[in-house]
C-alpha positions as CSV (number, residue, x, y, z in Angstrom):
1,M,274.2,129.1,75.7
2,I,271.1,128.4,73.5
3,L,268.6,126.1,75.3
4,G,266.0,124.6,72.3
5,F,262.9,122.8,73.4
6,L,261.3,120.4,71.2
7,G,257.7,119.8,72.1
8,A,256.1,122.9,74.2
9,G,253.5,121.1,76.3
10,K,252.6,121.8,79.8
11,M,255.9,120.0,81.3
12,A,258.2,122.1,78.3
13,S,256.1,125.1,79.5
14,A,257.3,124.6,83.2
15,L,261.2,124.2,82.3
16,V,260.9,127.2,79.9
17,R,259.4,129.4,82.4
18,G,261.6,127.9,85.8
19,V,264.7,128.6,83.0
20,I,263.9,131.5,82.6
21,S,262.7,132.7,86.0
22,S,265.5,131.2,87.8
23,G,268.2,133.0,85.4
24,V,269.6,129.9,83.7
25,V,268.9,131.4,80.6
26,K,267.7,134.7,79.4
27,A,264.3,134.7,77.5
28,P,265.6,135.2,73.8
29,E,268.0,131.9,74.6
30,V,265.3,129.8,74.5
31,V,263.7,128.0,71.5
32,V,260.8,126.4,71.3
33,S,259.3,124.3,68.3
34,D,256.0,121.7,68.1
35,V,253.7,120.1,65.8
36,H,251.5,122.2,67.0
37,A,251.9,125.6,65.6
38,A,249.7,127.6,67.7
39,T,251.1,125.7,71.1
40,A,254.3,127.1,70.9
41,E,253.3,130.2,69.3
42,K,251.5,131.0,72.9
43,L,254.4,129.3,75.3
44,A,256.6,131.8,73.2
45,K,254.2,134.9,73.5
46,A,254.3,133.9,77.1
47,T,257.8,133.9,78.4
48,G,259.3,135.8,75.2
49,A,261.3,133.0,74.4
50,T,262.7,132.3,70.2
51,I,260.1,130.0,67.6
52,A,262.1,127.5,66.1
53,G,259.3,126.6,62.8
54,T,260.7,123.4,62.3
55,N,262.2,120.6,64.3
56,A,265.7,120.9,62.3
57,A,265.7,124.9,62.9
58,L,265.8,124.5,66.7
59,V,268.5,121.9,66.4
60,E,270.4,124.2,64.7
61,K,270.2,127.3,66.5
62,A,270.3,125.0,70.3
63,D,273.5,123.8,72.1
64,A,271.5,122.0,74.4
65,V,268.0,120.5,73.2
66,V,265.2,119.2,75.6
67,L,263.2,116.5,74.2
68,C,259.3,116.8,75.5
69,V,257.5,114.7,73.1
70,K,255.6,111.5,72.9
71,P,256.9,108.8,74.1
72,N,255.9,107.1,70.5
73,D,257.8,109.4,69.0
74,A,260.7,110.2,70.6
75,L,263.5,108.4,68.5
76,E,261.8,109.4,65.4
77,A,262.2,112.9,66.6
78,L,265.5,112.6,66.8
79,R,266.1,110.7,64.3
80,G,264.6,113.2,62.1
81,V,267.4,116.0,63.2
82,S,270.5,113.0,64.2
83,G,272.6,115.1,61.7
84,K,272.4,118.3,63.4
85,L,272.7,116.9,66.8
86,K,276.7,116.4,66.3
87,G,278.3,116.8,69.7
88,K,275.2,118.6,71.3
89,L,273.4,117.3,74.8
90,V,269.9,116.3,74.6
91,I,268.1,116.0,77.8
92,S,264.8,114.0,77.5
93,I,262.1,114.2,79.8
94,V,260.1,110.9,77.9
95,A,259.5,108.9,80.1
96,A,260.1,104.5,79.5
97,V,262.6,105.1,76.2
98,E,266.3,104.6,77.2
99,A,269.3,106.5,76.6
100,K,270.7,103.9,75.0
101,A,268.3,103.8,72.3
102,L,268.2,108.0,72.9
103,E,271.8,107.9,71.4
104,E,271.1,105.4,68.9
105,A,268.6,107.6,67.8
106,A,271.0,111.2,68.6
107,G,273.5,110.0,66.3
108,A,277.3,109.1,67.8
109,D,278.4,112.3,68.6
110,A,275.5,113.0,71.0
111,R,275.2,113.2,74.4
112,V,272.1,111.7,76.4
113,V,270.6,112.0,80.1
114,R,267.2,111.2,80.9
115,V,264.9,113.0,83.1
116,M,262.0,111.9,84.9
117,P,260.0,115.2,86.3
118,N,256.5,115.5,87.9
119,T,253.7,118.1,87.1
120,P,254.4,120.4,90.6
121,A,257.2,121.7,88.3
122,L,254.2,124.2,86.9
123,V,254.1,125.2,90.3
124,G,257.5,125.5,90.9
125,E,257.8,122.5,93.2
126,G,258.9,119.6,91.2
127,A,260.2,116.5,92.3
128,A,263.0,115.6,89.5
129,A,265.7,112.8,89.1
130,Y,268.3,112.7,86.3
131,A,270.4,109.9,84.6
132,L,273.4,110.5,82.8
133,G,273.5,108.4,79.2
134,S,277.4,106.5,78.3
135,R,278.9,109.7,76.6
136,A,276.5,112.7,79.1
137,T,279.9,114.5,81.2
138,E,279.7,116.7,84.9
139,D,278.9,119.8,83.1
140,D,275.8,118.4,81.4
141,A,275.2,116.7,85.0
142,S,275.4,120.7,85.7
143,L,273.3,122.1,83.1
144,V,270.4,119.6,84.1
145,E,270.4,120.2,87.7
146,K,270.3,124.0,87.1
147,I,267.4,124.0,84.8
148,L,265.3,120.9,87.1
149,N,266.4,123.5,89.9
150,G,264.6,126.1,88.1
151,V,261.5,124.2,89.0
152,G,261.8,122.5,92.2
153,Q,264.6,120.3,93.3
154,A,266.4,117.4,91.4
155,V,268.1,114.5,92.5
156,R,270.9,112.0,90.2
157,V,270.5,108.5,90.0
158,K,271.4,105.0,88.1
159,E,269.6,104.6,84.9
160,S,267.9,101.7,86.4
161,L,266.9,103.6,89.2
162,L,264.1,105.5,87.0
163,D,261.4,103.2,87.5
164,A,261.4,103.8,90.7
165,V,261.6,107.6,90.5
166,T,258.1,107.0,88.3
167,G,255.7,104.9,91.0
168,L,257.8,107.5,93.6
169,S,257.5,110.6,92.6
170,G,256.9,110.6,88.3
171,S,253.0,109.2,90.1
172,G,253.1,110.6,93.3
173,P,251.1,114.0,93.0
174,A,248.2,111.8,92.2
175,Y,248.3,109.3,95.4
176,V,248.7,112.8,96.7
177,F,246.0,114.9,95.0
178,T,243.8,111.6,96.2
179,V,244.8,112.0,99.7
180,I,243.6,115.7,99.8
181,E,240.7,114.6,98.5
182,A,240.1,112.2,101.1
183,L,240.8,114.7,104.0
184,A,238.6,116.9,102.1
185,D,235.3,114.3,102.2
186,G,236.4,113.7,105.6
187,G,235.6,116.5,106.8
188,V,232.2,117.2,104.9
189,L,231.4,114.0,106.6
190,M,231.6,115.5,109.4
191,G,230.1,119.1,109.1
192,L,232.4,121.2,107.3
193,P,231.4,123.4,103.9
194,R,233.1,121.6,101.0
195,E,235.6,124.9,100.0
196,M,236.4,124.8,103.5
197,A,237.2,121.6,103.9
198,L,239.5,121.7,100.8
199,K,240.8,124.9,101.6
200,L,242.1,123.3,105.2
201,A,242.6,119.8,103.5
202,T,245.0,121.1,100.7
203,Q,246.9,123.4,103.4
204,T,247.3,121.0,106.0
205,V,249.3,118.7,103.5
206,L,251.5,121.6,102.5
207,G,252.4,122.3,105.5
208,A,253.4,118.9,106.8
209,A,255.3,118.9,103.5
210,V,257.5,122.0,104.1
211,M,258.1,121.1,108.0
212,V,259.9,117.4,106.6
213,R,261.6,119.3,104.0
214,D,262.4,122.4,106.5
215,T,263.5,120.8,109.4
216,G,265.1,117.5,108.6
217,E,263.1,115.2,110.9
218,H,262.3,112.1,110.1
219,P,258.3,111.8,109.6
220,A,257.6,109.6,111.8
221,V,259.8,112.5,114.4
222,L,256.9,114.6,113.8
223,R,253.6,113.0,113.8
224,D,254.7,111.7,117.0
225,Q,255.2,115.8,118.3
226,V,251.4,115.6,117.1
227,A,250.0,112.3,119.0
228,S,250.0,113.1,122.5
229,P,248.9,110.5,124.5
230,G,245.2,109.5,124.3
231,G,244.3,112.4,122.3
232,T,242.6,112.5,118.8
233,T,245.4,112.1,116.4
234,I,246.4,108.3,118.0
235,A,243.2,107.5,117.4
236,A,243.4,108.7,113.9
237,I,246.4,107.0,113.4
238,E,244.8,103.8,114.7
239,E,242.3,103.7,112.3
240,L,244.9,104.4,108.9
241,E,246.8,101.7,110.1
242,S,243.8,99.4,110.6
243,G,242.5,100.8,106.9
244,G,246.1,100.0,105.2
245,L,247.3,103.2,104.4
246,R,250.6,102.9,104.8
247,S,250.7,99.3,102.8
248,A,248.2,101.1,100.4
249,L,250.8,103.6,99.7
250,I,253.8,102.0,99.2
251,S,251.8,99.0,96.8
252,A,251.0,102.2,95.1
253,V,254.5,102.6,94.7
254,R,255.6,99.4,93.7
255,A,252.5,99.0,91.0
256,A,253.6,102.1,89.5
257,T,257.6,101.0,89.2
258,E,256.7,97.8,88.3
259,R,254.0,99.5,85.0
260,S,257.3,101.6,84.0
261,R,259.3,98.9,84.1
262,Q,256.9,96.8,81.4
263,L,256.1,100.2,79.4
264,R,259.7,99.8,78.2
């Protein structure tokens, strides 16, 4: 199978590296193109992928095309190659452009799957969701899962839920980065050197996340295991609750979800 990446930016680069390293496809079976030739050349050199000089050339070679362009460019890019997309799968990681519009731009015989990835895909720890368009098949779903699982974990949702996915995992890394920064600042306030505080904060968040993932326990159960009666942790949790941390994070997901809906 030849897998084409229309666009070679950061997320495309993460996906290309992921599908090659996980064995979904071999490096020579990946074709990339970008309006900035140097960007495509850099990715091809780093991964062994093949460069297509134009979008049309890429679509001609590819069995499936991953659309990795900016939202304002997505429909125009598909219209420009619609004559060559007959019977092919288009996997769109473009935010806020619905499957129906993508299908119309790609042509009547193209199949579309929408994907919402996130930036930790760059380090192989992405959280992504995907939704099938009206003509996409179960085989298409399997291929998309293989691609996304090469750079993290994927779940299948209804397209109507992709805005909520955007609010939670799409924007979510920014929330966690803020938490890590704040924890490190707290350590500095209490006397720790900045570099040490940041290292400890980062590893603490990483370790806690892995515990939730690998144990299958509810976060509240794991939290209670740390919070001894009358101890330091429960005193800290009281401060978090009075400061509205839980409410602020819930509101952040809601705000990002609503903004995603407005951008459609």
